[in-house]
Each structure stands twice: as structure tokens, then as C-alpha cells.
NUMAR-490765 format. One line per 8 residues: number of its first residue (from 0); for each residue x, z, y of C-alpha. Coordinates in steps of 0.1 Angstrom, whole numbers, m for minus. Example, Ala and Ser with C-alpha at 12.3 -4.5 7.8 and 13.67 -1.06 7.14 Angstrom:
<torkes>
0) 123:78:m45; 137:71:m11
</torkes>
This chain:
<torkes>
0) 247:792:m1758; 259:819:m1735; 288:829:m1712; 311:834:m1741; 313:797:m1745; 328:794:m1710; 356:818:m1720; 364:798:m1751
8) 375:767:m1732; 404:764:m1707; 392:739:m1683; 426:734:m1668; 440:723:m1702; 411:699:m1706; 412:685:m1671; 447:690:m1656
16) 435:679:m1621; 413:694:m1594; 376:692:m1602; 351:682:m1576; 327:710:m1566; 297:692:m1582; 317:690:m1615; 325:727:m1614
24) 288:735:m1608; 277:713:m1637; 302:729:m1661; 291:764:m1650; 255:754:m1656; 262:741:m1691; 282:772:m1700; 252:794:m1690
32) 230:775:m1714; 212:753:m1689; 205:716:m1692; 216:696:m1662; 206:666:m1641; 238:652:m1624; 228:628:m1596; 258:616:m1578
40) 271:583:m1564; 283:556:m1588; 320:561:m1595; 321:598:m1585; 331:611:m1620; 298:622:m1635; 311:611:m1670; 335:641:m1669
48) 304:664:m1673; 295:646:m1706; 331:648:m1717; 332:686:m1712; 301:689:m1734; 320:670:m1761; 351:692:m1758; 330:723:m1760
56) 311:711:m1790; 342:701:m1809; 358:735:m1802; 328:752:m1818; 324:728:m1847; 292:715:m1832; 280:680:m1825; 271:659:m1794
64) 250:628:m1791; 261:604:m1763; 234:579:m1755; 236:548:m1732; 211:521:m1723; 232:492:m1735; 249:483:m1767; 279:470:m1747
72) 282:503:m1729; 279:522:m1762; 307:501:m1776; 328:508:m1745; 322:546:m1747; 330:545:m1784; 364:529:m1777; 371:554:m1749
80) 361:584:m1769; 381:573:m1799; 411:572:m1777; 402:605:m1760; 391:626:m1789; 405:608:m1820; 388:582:m1841; 380:608:m1868
88) 358:627:m1843; 338:598:m1830; 311:576:m1845; 287:550:m1833; 251:540:m1842; 234:510:m1827; 209:485:m1841; 236:465:m1860
96) 265:490:m1862; 270:523:m1880; 305:539:m1880; 312:575:m1889; 276:586:m1882; 283:622:m1892; 311:626:m1866; 312:653:m1840
104) 306:628:m1813; 280:601:m1821; 275:574:m1795; 243:555:m1797; 217:536:m1776; 189:557:m1762; 164:539:m1784; 182:550:m1815
112) 181:587:m1803; 143:583:m1796; 138:568:m1830; 155:598:m1846; 132:621:m1827; 101:602:m1839; 106:614:m1874; 107:651:m1866
120) 78:673:m1853; 83:683:m1817; 103:715:m1813; 119:712:m1847; 154:701:m1857; 154:675:m1884; 184:667:m1907; 195:639:m1884
128) 198:664:m1855; 214:692:m1875; 242:710:m1856; 237:689:m1824; 240:712:m1794; 237:687:m1766; 226:651:m1759; 241:632:m1730
136) 217:607:m1715; 240:584:m1696; 226:562:m1669; 194:582:m1669; 181:563:m1639; 172:536:m1664; 139:555:m1665; 131:531:m1637
144) 135:501:m1660; 100:484:m1663; 108:472:m1699; 125:502:m1714; 120:532:m1691; 96:548:m1715; 124:555:m1740; 141:580:m1717
152) 109:599:m1710; 101:601:m1748; 137:612:m1755; 134:641:m1731; 99:651:m1741; 107:650:m1779; 141:666:m1776; 143:700:m1793
160) 146:728:m1768; 176:742:m1786; 196:711:m1775; 210:709:m1740; 202:677:m1721; 230:663:m1699; 213:637:m1678; 238:616:m1659
168) 223:595:m1631; 233:575:m1600; 219:589:m1568; 181:590:m1568; 157:602:m1541; 136:624:m1563; 163:641:m1584; 147:675:m1577
176) 113:663:m1591; 131:649:m1623; 149:682:m1627; 117:703:m1623; 99:680:m1648; 127:684:m1675; 125:722:m1669; 88:721:m1676
184) 89:699:m1707; 122:709:m1722; 137:741:m1708; 158:755:m1679; 175:727:m1661; 197:727:m1630; 201:699:m1605; 237:690:m1597
192) 235:668:m1566; 263:654:m1544; 267:626:m1519; 304:630:m1520; 325:600:m1531; 361:607:m1541; 370:572:m1529; 350:566:m1497
200) 335:533:m1490; 340:511:m1460; 315:483:m1452; 326:449:m1440; 309:417:m1430; 323:383:m1438; 317:355:m1413; 333:321:m1406
208) 354:338:m1379; 368:365:m1402; 361:399:m1418; 347:426:m1395; 334:462:m1399; 297:461:m1406; 289:495:m1390; 297:511:m1357
216) 324:538:m1354; 299:566:m1363; 285:546:m1393; 250:550:m1380; 240:514:m1372; 252:479:m1371; 284:470:m1353; 273:455:m1320
224) 300:429:m1321; 282:412:m1350; 249:409:m1333; 241:374:m1319; 245:368:m1282; 217:351:m1263; 187:336:m1280; 188:338:m1318
232) 190:304:m1335; 186:292:m1370; 220:292:m1388; 234:260:m1404; 253:260:m1436; 286:255:m1417; 278:287:m1397; 282:307:m1429
240) 315:314:m1448; 321:297:m1481; 331:316:m1512; 365:301:m1508; 368:316:m1472; 356:350:m1483; 380:352:m1512; 409:342:m1488
248) 398:370:m1464; 401:395:m1493; 434:382:m1505; 449:382:m1470; 437:418:m1463; 450:431:m1497; 415:439:m1508; 418:426:m1544
256) 408:431:m1572; 372:423:m1563; 338:419:m1581; 319:391:m1563; 282:395:m1570; 262:363:m1571; 226:363:m1583; 227:333:m1606
264) 248:322:m1635; 251:287:m1620; 263:303:m1587; 290:323:m1606; 303:292:m1624; 303:270:m1593; 321:297:m1574; 351:293:m1597
272) 352:256:m1589; 354:264:m1552; 387:284:m1557; 401:260:m1583; 435:259:m1565; 438:296:m1559; 464:315:m1579; 460:353:m1574
280) 487:365:m1599; 524:372:m1597; 547:355:m1621; 550:387:m1642; 512:391:m1643; 508:355:m1653; 532:359:m1682; 515:391:m1694
288) 481:375:m1691; 492:344:m1710; 503:366:m1739; 470:385:m1739; 448:354:m1738; 469:336:m1764; 466:365:m1788; 428:367:m1782
296) 423:329:m1787; 444:329:m1819; 422:357:m1833; 390:342:m1820; 394:304:m1818; 357:298:m1812; 356:322:m1782; 376:302:m1757
304) 363:273:m1738; 387:252:m1716; 366:257:m1685; 370:295:m1688; 407:297:m1699; 422:278:m1670; 407:299:m1641; 414:331:m1661
312) 451:322:m1662; 450:322:m1623; 433:356:m1622; 397:344:m1618; 368:348:m1641; 330:347:m1643; 309:374:m1660; 272:369:m1667
320) 246:367:m1695; 255:331:m1703; 291:340:m1712; 301:347:m1747; 300:386:m1752; 335:386:m1768; 349:367:m1738; 332:390:m1714
328) 348:419:m1732; 382:403:m1727; 375:398:m1690; 365:434:m1686; 397:446:m1703; 419:423:m1683; 402:433:m1650; 407:470:m1657
336) 443:463:m1664; 447:445:m1631; 453:410:m1646; 421:395:m1632; 418:397:m1595; 383:382:m1588; 353:383:m1611; 322:363:m1601
344) 294:383:m1617; 256:387:m1618; 242:421:m1610; 240:431:m1647; 277:439:m1645; 268:468:m1622; 245:483:m1648; 268:508:m1664
352) 299:489:m1676; 330:508:m1665; 347:481:m1644; 356:495:m1610; 373:474:m1584; 389:479:m1550; 362:457:m1534; 327:446:m1542
360) 313:415:m1525; 276:411:m1523; 270:375:m1516; 234:378:m1504; 211:407:m1497; 181:389:m1511; 174:373:m1545; 148:355:m1564
368) 124:376:m1585; 92:371:m1605; 73:375:m1573; 93:352:m1552; 123:358:m1529; 128:395:m1518; 154:417:m1502; 175:439:m1525
376) 163:474:m1531; 185:502:m1519; 192:513:m1554; 203:478:m1564; 226:476:m1534; 241:510:m1540; 246:503:m1577; 267:472:m1569
384) 284:488:m1539; 293:518:m1561; 317:497:m1582; 341:497:m1552; 370:521:m1550; 390:530:m1581; 395:567:m1585; 432:577:m1586
392) 442:542:m1575; 425:534:m1541; 423:556:m1510; 395:534:m1498; 369:513:m1514; 355:482:m1497; 320:467:m1497; 317:433:m1482
400) 284:416:m1474; 283:380:m1464; 266:361:m1436; 240:337:m1450; 216:313:m1433; 187:337:m1437; 202:372:m1434; 227:386:m1409
408) 247:417:m1401; 216:437:m1390; 199:432:m1423; 230:441:m1442; 236:472:m1421; 200:484:m1426; 204:481:m1464; 238:498:m1464
416) 223:528:m1445; 192:532:m1467; 189:559:m1492; 181:552:m1529; 145:549:m1539; 129:575:m1561; 125:571:m1598; 91:557:m1608
424) 79:565:m1642; 74:535:m1665; 59:555:m1693; 36:532:m1714; 22:540:m1749; 28:514:m1775; 16:508:m1811; 49:521:m1824
432) 45:553:m1804; 9:558:m1815; 18:553:m1852; 50:574:m1852; 34:603:m1834; 4:603:m1856; 26:605:m1887; 41:638:m1877
440) 16:653:m1852; m20:663:m1849; m42:645:m1823; m42:676:m1799; m4:677:m1801; m2:640:m1793; m25:644:m1763; m4:673:m1752
448) 27:652:m1754; 12:624:m1734; 3:649:m1707; 40:659:m1705; 53:626:m1693; 71:623:m1660; 44:599:m1649; 19:627:m1654
456) 41:652:m1636; 45:628:m1607; 8:622:m1607; 1:659:m1606; 23:662:m1575; 4:634:m1558; m29:649:m1569; m21:683:m1554
464) m41:674:m1523; m70:663:m1545; m68:696:m1564; m68:715:m1531; m97:695:m1519; m117:701:m1551; m111:739:m1547; m122:738:m1511
472) m153:717:m1518; m162:741:m1547; m159:771:m1524; m180:755:m1496; m206:745:m1522; m208:780:m1536; m215:794:m1501; m243:769:m1495
480) m258:775:m1529; m260:813:m1522; m275:806:m1487; m301:781:m1500; m308:798:m1533; m342:815:m1523; m356:782:m1508; m375:759:m1532
488) m357:726:m1531; m390:706:m1534; m401:722:m1501; m369:710:m1484; m373:676:m1499; m409:673:m1489; m402:684:m1454; m374:659:m1452
496) m397:631:m1464; m423:641:m1438; m396:641:m1411; m384:607:m1421; m420:595:m1422; m426:608:m1386; m395:590:m1375; m408:558:m1389
504) m442:563:m1373; m425:569:m1339; m406:537:m1344; m438:518:m1351; m456:534:m1322; m428:523:m1299; m430:487:m1311; m468:487:m1307
512) m465:501:m1272; m440:474:m1262; m462:447:m1277; m493:461:m1258; m473:462:m1225; m461:427:m1230; m496:415:m1237; m510:434:m1207
520) m482:421:m1185; m489:385:m1194; m525:390:m1185; m516:407:m1152; m491:380:m1142; m519:354:m1144; m543:377:m1124; m521:389:m1096
528) m521:359:m1073; m559:360:m1073; m563:398:m1066; m577:408:m1032; m556:428:m1008; m564:465:m1011; m562:464:m1049; m545:493:m1067
536) m513:484:m1088; m496:506:m1113; m458:501:m1113; m432:507:m1141; m405:483:m1150; m371:469:m1142; m371:477:m1105; m393:508:m1107
544) m376:537:m1125; m403:564:m1128; m415:586:m1157; m452:578:m1152; m468:546:m1139; m467:547:m1101; m499:538:m1082; m495:517:m1051
552) m517:498:m1026; m514:460:m1024; m510:453:m987; m497:417:m986; m484:388:m1007; m450:375:m997; m429:345:m1006; m404:354:m1033
560) m379:334:m1053; m391:299:m1060; m427:298:m1068; m429:335:m1079; m445:357:m1052; m434:392:m1041; m459:419:m1031; m457:443:m1002
568) m471:477:m1013; m477:512:m999; m472:541:m1023; m493:572:m1023; m463:590:m1010; m463:568:m978; m434:546:m987; m432:509:m983
576) m418:488:m1012; m415:452:m1024; m422:445:m1060; m424:415:m1083; m451:407:m1109; m429:420:m1138; m430:455:m1122; m468:456:m1123
584) m481:470:m1156; m517:478:m1146; m544:471:m1120; m569:497:m1109; m607:492:m1112; m612:500:m1074; m599:489:m1040; m598:504:m1005
592) m620:493:m978; m610:464:m955; m613:487:m925; m585:509:m938; m563:478:m944; m569:467:m908; m555:500:m895; m521:491:m910
600) m493:474:m892; m473:461:m923; m435:458:m918; m433:421:m928; m396:421:m918; m389:446:m945; m358:435:m966; m371:419:m997
608) m349:439:m1021; m369:448:m1052; m372:485:m1061; m361:499:m1026; m384:523:m1007; m387:525:m969; m406:554:m952; m440:547:m935
616) m453:560:m902; m482:584:m893; m507:555:m894; m497:544:m929; m497:580:m940; m535:583:m933; m541:551:m953; m519:564:m982
624) m539:595:m984; m571:574:m989; m557:554:m1018; m582:560:m1047; m563:570:m1079; m579:567:m1113; m563:578:m1146; m541:551:m1161
632) m527:550:m1196; m505:526:m1215; m519:538:m1248; m554:526:m1245; m548:496:m1268; m567:501:m1301; m536:496:m1323; m516:521:m1302
640) m544:547:m1304; m545:543:m1341; m508:546:m1346; m507:577:m1323; m533:593:m1345; m511:587:m1376; m481:602:m1359; m501:632:m1348
648) m513:638:m1384; m478:638:m1397; m465:660:m1369; m493:684:m1377; m481:687:m1413; m446:693:m1401; m458:720:m1376; m476:739:m1404
656) m451:732:m1433; m444:762:m1456; m406:756:m1451; m409:772:m1417; m412:806:m1434; m375:804:m1444; m362:796:m1409; m358:766:m1387
664) m367:736:m1409; m343:712:m1392; m313:735:m1398; m324:741:m1434; m326:704:m1441; m293:698:m1425; m277:725:m1447; m294:709:m1478
672) m281:674:m1469; m246:689:m1464; m248:703:m1499; m258:669:m1513; m229:653:m1494; m204:679:m1506; m216:675:m1542; m210:637:m1540
680) m176:642:m1525; m167:667:m1552; m178:643:m1580; m157:615:m1565; m127:637:m1562; m131:651:m1597; m135:615:m1611; m103:604:m1592
688) m85:634:m1604; m96:629:m1640; m87:592:m1638; m51:600:m1630; m50:628:m1655; m62:609:m1685; m46:574:m1679; m20:577:m1707
696) m45:592:m1731; m70:564:m1723; m42:538:m1730; m34:557:m1762; m70:557:m1773; m73:519:m1766; m43:513:m1789; m59:534:m1816
704) m91:513:m1814; m71:481:m1818; m52:496:m1848; m84:506:m1864; m98:471:m1860; m69:458:m1881; m70:486:m1907; m37:502:m1895
712) m55:535:m1889; m83:553:m1907; m95:577:m1880; m61:590:m1870; m42:585:m1903; m18:555:m1906; m26:532:m1935; m1:511:m1954
720) m2:485:m1926; 2:513:m1900; 32:528:m1918; 48:493:m1919; 42:488:m1881; 55:523:m1874; 89:514:m1890; 93:483:m1867
728) 108:482:m1832; 96:453:m1811; 74:443:m1782; 43:445:m1804; 48:464:m1835; 13:458:m1848; 16:420:m1846; 50:421:m1864
736) 37:444:m1891; 6:422:m1897; 28:391:m1899; 52:407:m1924; 24:422:m1945; 4:390:m1945; 26:375:m1974; 28:341:m1956
744) 66:347:m1949; 74:358:m1985; 81:322:m1999; 106:314:m1971; 143:314:m1980; 168:334:m1959; 175:306:m1933; 138:297:m1930
752) 129:334:m1926; 154:337:m1898; 137:308:m1880; 103:323:m1886; 110:358:m1873; 126:345:m1841; 93:328:m1832; 75:362:m1836
760) 99:383:m1814; 108:360:m1786; 90:348:m1754; 91:311:m1747; 124:296:m1736; 129:278:m1703; 110:245:m1700; 142:225:m1700
768) 156:240:m1732; 163:216:m1761; 179:214:m1795; 187:186:m1819; 176:207:m1848; 140:202:m1859; 120:233:m1870; 117:237:m1908
776) 84:223:m1921; 80:253:m1945; 82:276:m1915; 57:257:m1895; 32:259:m1924; 37:296:m1928; 33:303:m1890; 2:280:m1889
784) m14:304:m1914; m7:333:m1890; m25:316:m1860; m60:329:m1868; m47:364:m1871; m29:360:m1838; m60:347:m1821; m80:376:m1833
792) m54:402:m1822; m53:386:m1787; m91:388:m1785; m93:424:m1796; m64:435:m1773; m83:418:m1744; m115:437:m1753; m97:471:m1752
800) m75:462:m1722; m42:463:m1741; m16:441:m1725; 11:437:m1751; 26:402:m1759; 17:385:m1792; 46:360:m1795; 42:328:m1813
808) 44:301:m1787; 46:263:m1793; 77:261:m1770; 95:287:m1792; 87:267:m1824; 106:238:m1809; 139:257:m1809; 138:278:m1841
816) 158:253:m1860; 189:268:m1842; 184:300:m1862; 180:282:m1895; 212:261:m1889; 233:291:m1880; 221:308:m1912; 230:276:m1931
824) 266:279:m1919; 271:254:m1891; 301:262:m1869; 297:278:m1835; 310:247:m1818; 286:224:m1836; 257:248:m1828; 265:248:m1791
832) 269:210:m1790; 234:206:m1804; 214:228:m1780; 211:235:m1743; 217:272:m1744; 246:290:m1727; 269:308:m1752; 258:342:m1740
840) 221:333:m1744; 227:318:m1779; 245:350:m1790; 216:371:m1777; 190:350:m1795; 209:352:m1828; 216:389:m1825; 180:396:m1817
848) 171:377:m1848; 196:396:m1869; 184:430:m1854; 149:423:m1865; 159:409:m1899; 179:441:m1905; 147:462:m1899; 128:444:m1926
856) 144:460:m1957; 134:494:m1943; 97:486:m1936; 75:502:m1963; 49:481:m1982; 68:448:m1981; 75:427:m2011; 110:428:m2027
864) 113:391:m2021; 111:393:m1983; 134:424:m1983; 160:405:m2003; 157:374:m1982; 161:394:m1950; 193:411:m1963; 207:377:m1973
872) 198:362:m1939; 216:390:m1921; 247:385:m1943; 247:347:m1936; 243:352:m1898; 267:380:m1892; 299:361:m1884; 318:356:m1852
880) 306:356:m1825; 274:373:m1836; 292:401:m1855; 321:413:m1835; 342:444:m1838; 337:474:m1815
</torkes>
């Protein structure tokens, strides 16, 4: 691909209208051979970029794959492209449909594209990819989907570099990261980003008083008029607008057609009842609508239920997973043609279906989730809001949020002003991934592929600080190693042990001293009242802050507090002081003569404030000079003397330690300890770094261990069981492969086989689900034989920390009779009357069963019997509304 491709196409002929700047940039990037990531608001015209890739491929006799996340969206694109490029140029390939699969434009689900890539070594172009120059990954932000996001990452990683990738996405916060990652794993890729909307959005807020602008004039914060005045109070139901009132507000403001998002099926259906007397169509529209609906019902008599037809004839419909897919398709067509004015829909309608409206109403900005009630995420809000504003039809799109009892205008404004969240990788290895990769790649190649995931790329960005820290720690350690290299480590360690021992000996000495003082003081306290005047005291305590014990002369005993006496003393420095017994820590062996005491004139009126000193006179000075002082020590207790000797011995070893020849021992020990600390920090950082780097490989290895336990792998080579599991698409390919290879399902006839496989691929139904059809006894016997195998797989998965479902629940067994009866030929009406499932759910259950049955004939290693029964079951079950036209 080069610039000559650009010259071969006249863009004006293809698109006879002005292109937006981002569209021009995207087309230029494609024409220069680059892949592109187009991240723009929903409804901004990003599909045009994919259409250009198709025009260019057709002009050069090349091919384009166009992938979507949903079968319904694939069907819609197929219809659109047939009309745009001609039916002979377009084909479709989904799990249950294959039309013109060699066409220049092949529409498919992203899973189908990924499965094609599985069979071809990375970097090569297999027969299924021959002559394909580009793949369009529509709705690429589905990488965020927790259940299926892995498919998009695999598609990008495995896509041959010769094929351009055209990734079309709603606005995401980390589009630059996504683009850089694709550049690394696939080839040069340009980000085409724009916040521009061709039809600008205006936000409103619905209250019982009317419809008001949600934001202020500068669209930077909530409209102050909507904020509550005075003290906030809890709203009552009557303080919030009803659906009927909000629809009336839209009708009166000429803001229809509208999609009214409600987060429950029951809410959508009850909303229709609230506007049962509204007619939103003109007479001409009513007549045209009647003809369209009559034609549809005559062609599909089982598709129309009375409770859906009557509101539809007034321009009102519901759209959710419980509605029959064929009926939803009709609603979508009528809405696009302006014959339906209000659609009450769950948020799934916002996920890619081309159904723009003048207005979108978001009935609440919070919803129930698996983890309780939560506010909508910005991406969810923007996806729904983005449906507003029909390009080429509306000058303005409207987004209306509604006052509820629990959220107000401030909450809605905060959400409206938020930016979309970043894509978060959902990449998770599965048994199918392991087995398919090992069939065409070596183990080092597989490991390399896993390291190329977007999750790994994002982790590497987050780990950049760790990587920098590891580099810095390594440098610091190298410096310390050079500095400390000549010094024997045992000398440092020995010195540090001695230093710690000296520290402990000092601690013990301090304790023994305190104990000796306490013992001495208890003895002195008993002796003091009996001591004669003229005795020598040694002071050191609470009221006497001195470094060494202070000798004083006892001059008089005074009354103190309570029964505790105070003592008037004269210091050797000729100061008078008053002390208490707790200040006396020793008593001298001598006393002064009585004649000297008689010379004193004691100041008995001295303030009795402990610890204060008052100067004496000349007379007291002569007495102070005569005070006999004898050496006094606190350390004369035997245990204190013994401990002091121990400390001195250790200190002597420190003073003569050989470490001193290398420098100051304390600094050397400090540097050595720093080195140990840095080594520990480096190990922790490296372990954390490795943990994030190898997460996917560890998951992959755990799956390999489980596969080996069940003989699906010998070392890294898939066995017959492994090859069977590799050909299956499901939540747990190993479980499904083991069940099919067990032989227990072989005796079952086609209807019974349909019942059996549904129990293996489906999670339990809602607790209130019921059916009048009993499960076939032969199926229960066959499935009972599988229970030990299931138990063992669950146990082994738990051992290796593999969290993949192993479906075969008792609750599911109670409803599998529905599958058998449909295969036996009961009518759609009869089936619906004998179970609790909504029509949409029933179709999805049956189609899922048909999808899996259709895989069985292509699984290697199975008996001819089960293959034939699976084909027959598919033939029996593929009738309206399970098998519908594109």
C-alpha cells in the first residue's frame, strides 16, 4: 500500500459531501499504508472510514473483512453494505449464517475473525485471509467487555502485519495508549481523535415543573436554577416526573423521536402502559405503519403479540432482550423510517445498533449491577447520550436526564461533564486459546504472544516507575559494593553483633541501677525521720536536677504535706533548700559537730517549695565550708558492679576491634546495613515487576497443567481430546470436549441431544423460571454419568487456580425439556405458553443450543452417530423465529 492508492480513488465521487477533518485525516492515513484507531463520539461518522477501506479494496480487486461485536449488528451491516456496494460484492459469516463467504466485503463477528486467525501461524496469511488488505474492527471499545474483550486483543495480536487494521471506537480516554500498543504488536498505526460532533448535544433535565437546561450557559456546571433552595429534603415519588409527563414534555417541545432508556425489561413494558392513550403519529404515518405491520405479521404470524402491536400502531414500542429478535428488527426499521416516535429500551440498544434519534432520555443515572446499586460510568452515559442527534436531519440533538428520588440535577450534570474512562484490558487465556496456539506455534512463540497483550503493554506503562526504581537501586547497590568490597563482611557482622550486645548490656545496667536506687530509697525513707540533725544527705531526684548526687547538710525537719516531713538543708555552695524524702538517694557516714549547728540561724520562714534554692549568709557560709564530703556512688550494689564489668568487657572488644583499621566502625556498619536494606527493596521490586510481567504466562501454564491432567496435552502437544476441545467455542472448551468425547451423549436422539448440550453450555436460569416440560429421562441418565468427571474437573481447576465455569446445574436440568420439545416440533405459541421465559430469552436459549450443535459435526474424534444427530437436531430447530433471514 502506498500513495498511488490515494490517486486511484476520487473521494468526491465516493462521498459527495464535505468530509469532517478527522475523516480526511483517517483516509490520508489509510492511503499512506498506516493502520488507524478512530476514536470519536458516537454518531460522528466513523463508519465512513470503514466504508472508504471497502471502496478502495473493491477498486483494486482486493478484499475487506468487516467485524462487529454482535450478530445483530453484523446482520445490519450486511444489509447496509448490500445496498451500498451491491449484493454480489458482500457476504456474511456468523455462527449460524454463511452467505457469499468469498465476497469482496465479508461481514462477520469478531469471534469468527479471531477463529480464522487461530488456524494460521502468526505473521502468515492463510487461505481464509488470502487477498484481504484490511480488517475493520467496529466498536473496538468492546475490548472493555469483561466476557468477550479478549477476542479483540487476540484479533489484533494475531492479525498479519500485511493487513491494515481499521479500529473504530467511541471516545476513550487512553486512545493514544491503544494506538501505540497496536503500533508495537502489528505495525505503524495512527490515532485519529476528535471531540467534534456534527450534531451538537444539548442536555436537559426533566422535573414535575417542566423541562429545563441541565447545564449553565457556559456548559461547565449544573444550571443553578435546578439546585434545591434551602435545606435539602428527601424527595417523594410525587416530586419526580412520571414517564407519561416526560414523554409529554418531549412531544410538546417537538423533541421526538426519542429513545427512552430504562434499565429493566419490566420497566420498559410498564412504561408503555403509562402512555396507553398517547398517539404520536399523523394519519398518513398511521396508514403507512399499518401497511408495514400487516405485511410483517402476515409473513411472520408467530412474531406478533397483541400487547406489542397495539402500542406500535400509536408510534410507541419497547426494545429489550426479552422481545422477539424479529420484532425488534421491525421496531428498528420503523424507528429509522420515522414511524415509531418513542422506544423504551434497555441500554443494550446503545451498544452498536444504528438507531439514532433526535432525543435520548436516560431515566436514571444509577442502575442495579452484580455488586449492588451504582452510578452509571461515564462511558455508559456517553454511549446512550451519543444516540441523540440524527446526522443530516437534526441541527441539535437532545439528551434528557430525569429527576428521581435518589439523584438530582447536580448528579446528572457531573456525569454529563465527565470524560470517558480508559479501556481496561480483559485479556484472559482460555483452554481454547491454549490448544489452538499450541497446534500452530512453539512454546516460546506462545509466550511471546502472551507478552504482546494490551494488558501487558498497560502493565509495562504502570511498571515504568518500578523499572526506574530497580535501575536506581541497582546503581546505588553497585556503588556500595565497590566501597565495601575490601572489608570482610564477617568483621562488619561481628562488630554489629558486639554493638547490639553492648546496647543490651547498657539497657540491663540501667534497669539494675533503677532497681538499686529504688531499694536504697525505700531503706532511706524509713531511716530519715530518725537521723540526727547534722547528717549528710545526697540529693538527686524529681526536685533536684543535677548531674551528680548533691551533698547537703540536714539542718532541721519541717512539717510537710500530711504526715510526710520536709527537710531544711544547707548545700556545700551555701544555699538553703527544702527537700522531700524522695529526693534523698543516700546518707553519709559522718555528721558535723553540734557546735557548728548551733552557729546557724536557720530561715524557718523559708517558702516550702521543693527544689528551690535560697542564698545563705556569711555565717552559714562558714558552716557550709565545714561540711564533710565523702565519695558517694550509686553503683556500689553488687549486681550493678557485676553488670558494669560485663559492659566494660564488651566495650573493650569494640574499642580494639579489627574493623577499626578500615575506618569508623559505626559508619561502616551503617553503610553495610544500608546495603542489606537496598538488597531487600530490590528483591521486592523485582518480584513485583516479575509478578505483573508473567501473569498471563502463569495463567497459561495453569491451564496447561489442567489439560495434562485430563490427557488433553502430552507435554505441549494436543492429544485427540485436546484437538476436540480446540475445535469448540464455549465458556469451558475442555469440559465440553470431555463431555462430547465421553460417549455418554452418543445414544441420545436429536431432540434429546439438544436438551443435553443446553445443560452443558448455560448458567442456571433465574430462580422463578419454570416449564411444564419434564426433562427427558434418557438425558438425565447420560448427564448423571458425567457428574464424576465434572466433579474431578472442578477439583483440579481449583488446585491450579483456574476459574472457568463447568456448567451442569440442577436448576438448568429442570428446564431442558424446552429444547427437546422445540426439536420435536411444538409451535412457538405452545412453547411460550408452557414456560416462563420472555420471547427474546427463549430465542437466545434456543439459538445458543443451535450454535453449539452446529459445532459438533466439525469436532474431530467424535463418533459419526453424535455428528449425525447434531446435524439433524440443527435442522429440526432452525425454523422461525430461531432461524430468520438477514
